[in-house]
C-alpha angles and dihedrals in degrees: 000000000000131000107231106185147330119236112185123208106239121198117239097208119218095319106062095166092047091051091050090051092046094054091047089052087049087062102262119134126214111246094180139354122208097173103255093029127054127186113219130189138180123173091340095311110123138186138160119238109213126199093238129132116197112137096194092051094045094048090052096048118097127181128193118214119185113220133175099232124025095184092052091048091051091050091049093053096043095043089054087051091229094156091056094041099045105021093242123147125231132181125218113254112281134185115247129177088256097046146295109314143195117193119209126186109204129210093278094047097257113149113227116194110204104194130187 
């Protein structure tokens, strides 16, 4: 028996449709849509966006996504003007002991760590 993947359920916050649109603009594609749950994927990284609004939960959830170029990711997000369009927050790339990192706070308040 082999573990194949982990696909966390991520809360959408109060704006489910806005969150769906944001993750599509971030480059994720919808693999399936079950109404209140949507399966997203980009380059083999998968998660399930859930229509769920709990601020305390969302603001205490952090996800780590390994990427091959933090600077390129930051440029992609800022050139698409996703912070201005969706009201998300993004840090500039910074060096950490575990790699070069960009932090992104999504519409619900979830902190995504994109780490090179």
